[in-house]
VOPATOR-127227 format. One record per residue: chain; residue number from 1; x, y, z of N, C-alpha, C in turn; residue in one letter. Coordinates in nm, 2 decimals. Example, Ala and Ser with C-alpha at 12.3 -4.5 7.8 and 13.67 -1.06 7.14 Angstrom:
BEGIN
 ch   i   n_c1   n_c2   n_c3  ca_c1  ca_c2  ca_c3   c_c1   c_c2   c_c3 aa
  A   1   1.32  -0.57   0.78   1.23  -0.45   0.78   1.32  -0.33   0.78  A
  A   2   1.28  -0.22   0.71   1.37  -0.11   0.71   1.29   0.00   0.79  S
This chain:
BEGIN
 ch   i   n_c1   n_c2   n_c3  ca_c1  ca_c2  ca_c3   c_c1   c_c2   c_c3 aa
  A   1   0.08  -0.12   0.00   0.00   0.00   0.00   0.09   0.13   0.00  M
  A   2   0.19   0.12   0.08   0.28   0.24   0.09   0.34   0.28  -0.04  E
  A   3   0.38   0.18  -0.12   0.44   0.21  -0.25   0.34   0.27  -0.35  L
  A   4   0.21   0.23  -0.34   0.11   0.29  -0.42   0.08   0.44  -0.39  L
  A   5   0.09   0.47  -0.26   0.06   0.61  -0.21   0.18   0.70  -0.22  I
  A   6   0.30   0.65  -0.19   0.42   0.73  -0.17   0.49   0.76  -0.31  V
  A   7   0.48   0.67  -0.40   0.56   0.69  -0.53   0.51   0.81  -0.60  V
  A   8   0.60   0.87  -0.68   0.56   0.99  -0.75   0.55   0.95  -0.90  S
  A   9   0.44   0.98  -0.96   0.31   1.03  -0.90   0.24   0.92  -0.83  P
  A  10   0.16   0.95  -0.73   0.08   0.85  -0.66  -0.01   0.77  -0.74  P
  A  11  -0.03   0.65  -0.71  -0.12   0.56  -0.79  -0.25   0.53  -0.72  R
  A  12  -0.26   0.57  -0.59  -0.38   0.54  -0.51  -0.40   0.66  -0.42  L
  A  13  -0.53   0.71  -0.42  -0.56   0.83  -0.35  -0.66   0.80  -0.23  F
  A  14  -0.65   0.88  -0.13  -0.74   0.87  -0.02  -0.86   0.97  -0.02  G
  A  15  -0.86   1.06  -0.11  -0.96   1.16  -0.12  -0.99   1.20  -0.26  S
  A  16  -1.10   1.27  -0.28  -1.13   1.32  -0.41  -1.22   1.45  -0.38  V
  A  17  -1.21   1.55  -0.47  -1.28   1.67  -0.45  -1.42   1.66  -0.52  T
  A  18  -1.52   1.74  -0.47  -1.65   1.75  -0.54  -1.63   1.79  -0.68  P
  A  19  -1.55   1.88  -0.71  -1.53   1.93  -0.84  -1.48   1.82  -0.94  E
  A  20  -1.39   1.74  -0.88  -1.34   1.62  -0.96  -1.45   1.52  -0.99  R
  A  21  -1.54   1.50  -0.89  -1.65   1.41  -0.91  -1.74   1.46  -1.02  V
  A  22  -1.77   1.59  -1.02  -1.85   1.65  -1.12  -1.79   1.64  -1.26  L
  A  23  -1.66   1.67  -1.27  -1.59   1.66  -1.39  -1.58   1.52  -1.45  D
  A  24  -1.55   1.42  -1.36  -1.54   1.28  -1.41  -1.67   1.23  -1.45  L
  A  25  -1.78   1.26  -1.38  -1.91   1.21  -1.41  -1.98   1.29  -1.52  M
  A  26  -1.91   1.40  -1.56  -1.97   1.49  -1.67  -2.10   1.54  -1.63  K
  A  27  -2.12   1.58  -1.50  -2.24   1.64  -1.46  -2.23   1.79  -1.47  L
  A  28  -2.32   1.85  -1.54  -2.31   2.00  -1.56  -2.45   2.05  -1.60  D
  A  29  -2.48   2.16  -1.54  -2.61   2.22  -1.57  -2.63   2.26  -1.72  A
  A  30  -2.52   2.28  -1.79  -2.52   2.32  -1.93  -2.54   2.20  -2.02  A
  A  31  -2.53   2.08  -1.97  -2.54   1.96  -2.05  -2.67   1.89  -2.02  T
  A  32  -2.70   1.78  -2.09  -2.82   1.71  -2.06  -2.81   1.62  -1.94  D
  A  33  -2.69   1.59  -1.90  -2.66   1.51  -1.78  -2.65   1.59  -1.66  R
  A  34  -2.75   1.60  -1.58  -2.75   1.68  -1.46  -2.77   1.60  -1.33  Q
  A  35  -2.78   1.46  -1.34  -2.80   1.38  -1.22  -2.74   1.24  -1.25  A
  A  36  -2.70   1.18  -1.14  -2.65   1.04  -1.14  -2.68   0.98  -1.01  A
  A  37  -2.72   0.85  -1.01  -2.74   0.78  -0.88  -2.61   0.76  -0.81  P
  A  38  -2.61   0.77  -0.67  -2.48   0.75  -0.60  -2.42   0.62  -0.63  I
  A  39  -2.50   0.51  -0.64  -2.43   0.38  -0.67  -2.36   0.38  -0.80  D
  A  40  -2.41   0.46  -0.90  -2.34   0.47  -1.03  -2.21   0.55  -1.02  K
  A  41  -2.22   0.65  -0.94  -2.10   0.73  -0.91  -1.99   0.65  -0.84  V
  A  42  -2.03   0.58  -0.74  -1.94   0.49  -0.67  -1.88   0.38  -0.76  L
  A  43  -1.96   0.31  -0.83  -1.92   0.21  -0.92  -1.82   0.26  -1.03  D
  A  44  -1.85   0.38  -1.08  -1.76   0.44  -1.18  -1.62   0.46  -1.13  S
  A  45  -1.60   0.49  -1.01  -1.46   0.51  -0.96  -1.38   0.38  -0.95  F
  A  46  -1.45   0.27  -0.94  -1.39   0.14  -0.93  -1.40   0.06  -1.06  F
  A  47  -1.47   0.10  -1.16  -1.48   0.03  -1.29  -1.42   0.10  -1.41  E
  A  48  -1.41   0.23  -1.41  -1.37   0.30  -1.53  -1.22   0.32  -1.51  I
  A  49  -1.14   0.28  -1.61  -0.99   0.29  -1.61  -0.94   0.43  -1.59  L
  A  50  -1.01   0.53  -1.65  -0.95   0.67  -1.65  -0.98   0.74  -1.52  G
  A  51  -1.05   0.68  -1.43  -1.08   0.75  -1.30  -0.97   0.73  -1.21  F
  A  52  -0.95   0.82  -1.11  -0.84   0.80  -1.01  -0.87   0.67  -0.93  P
  A  53  -0.77   0.60  -0.89  -0.79   0.49  -0.80  -0.79   0.53  -0.65  R
  A  54  -0.90   0.49  -0.59  -0.92   0.53  -0.45  -0.91   0.41  -0.35  L
  A  55  -0.86   0.44  -0.23  -0.84   0.33  -0.14  -0.97   0.28  -0.08  D
  A  56  -1.08   0.36  -0.09  -1.21   0.31  -0.04  -1.32   0.40  -0.10  S
  A  57  -1.44   0.35  -0.09  -1.56   0.43  -0.14  -1.59   0.54  -0.04  D
  A  58  -1.54   0.54   0.08  -1.56   0.65   0.17  -1.51   0.79   0.11  A
  A  59  -1.41   0.79   0.03  -1.36   0.91  -0.03  -1.46   0.97  -0.12  A
  A  60  -1.53   0.89  -0.19  -1.64   0.94  -0.28  -1.76   1.00  -0.20  V
  A  61  -1.79   0.92  -0.10  -1.91   0.96  -0.01  -1.88   1.09   0.06  L
  A  62  -1.75   1.11   0.10  -1.71   1.24   0.17  -1.72   1.35   0.07  K
  A  63  -1.67   1.33  -0.05  -1.68   1.43  -0.16  -1.82   1.47  -0.19  A
  A  64  -1.91   1.37  -0.19  -2.05   1.41  -0.22  -2.11   1.49  -0.10  I
  A  65  -2.08   1.45   0.02  -2.13   1.52   0.14  -2.07   1.67   0.14  A
  A  66  -1.94   1.68   0.11  -1.88   1.81   0.10  -1.94   1.90  -0.01  R
  A  67  -1.97   1.83  -0.13  -2.02   1.90  -0.24  -2.16   1.95  -0.21  G
  A  68  -2.24   1.87  -0.14  -2.38   1.92  -0.10  -2.37   2.03   0.00  V
  A  69  -2.28   2.02   0.10  -2.26   2.13   0.20  -2.21   2.26   0.13  R
  A  70  -2.13   2.25   0.03  -2.08   2.37  -0.04  -2.17   2.42  -0.15  E
  A  71  -2.28   2.35  -0.17  -2.38   2.39  -0.28  -2.33   2.36  -0.42  G
  A  72  -2.24   2.27  -0.43  -2.19   2.24  -0.57  -2.29   2.15  -0.64  K
  A  73  -2.36   2.06  -0.56  -2.47   1.98  -0.62  -2.56   1.94  -0.50  F
  A  74  -2.67   1.88  -0.54  -2.77   1.85  -0.44  -2.78   1.70  -0.43  G
  A  75  -2.86   1.66  -0.32  -2.88   1.52  -0.29  -3.03   1.50  -0.28  Y
  A  76  -3.08   1.40  -0.35  -3.23   1.37  -0.33  -3.24   1.23  -0.28  V
  A  77  -3.31   1.21  -0.17  -3.33   1.08  -0.11  -3.45   1.01  -0.15  G
């Protein structure tokens, strides 16, 4: 694990920003894609090769919570 995190550039990350989630999922008010289910967002980070590799799904969930708190996107239950 240490080699994946410490090497330059790192291969495994412990966090992701809300802006990066929006960018990777291509969620934008100017496009037709304005929503995505959380399970789809989580799966994308572990299935799509171009996405950053995360050590757990908690990083994505924290980014979503932070994004909602900052008003970057909303959450519908």
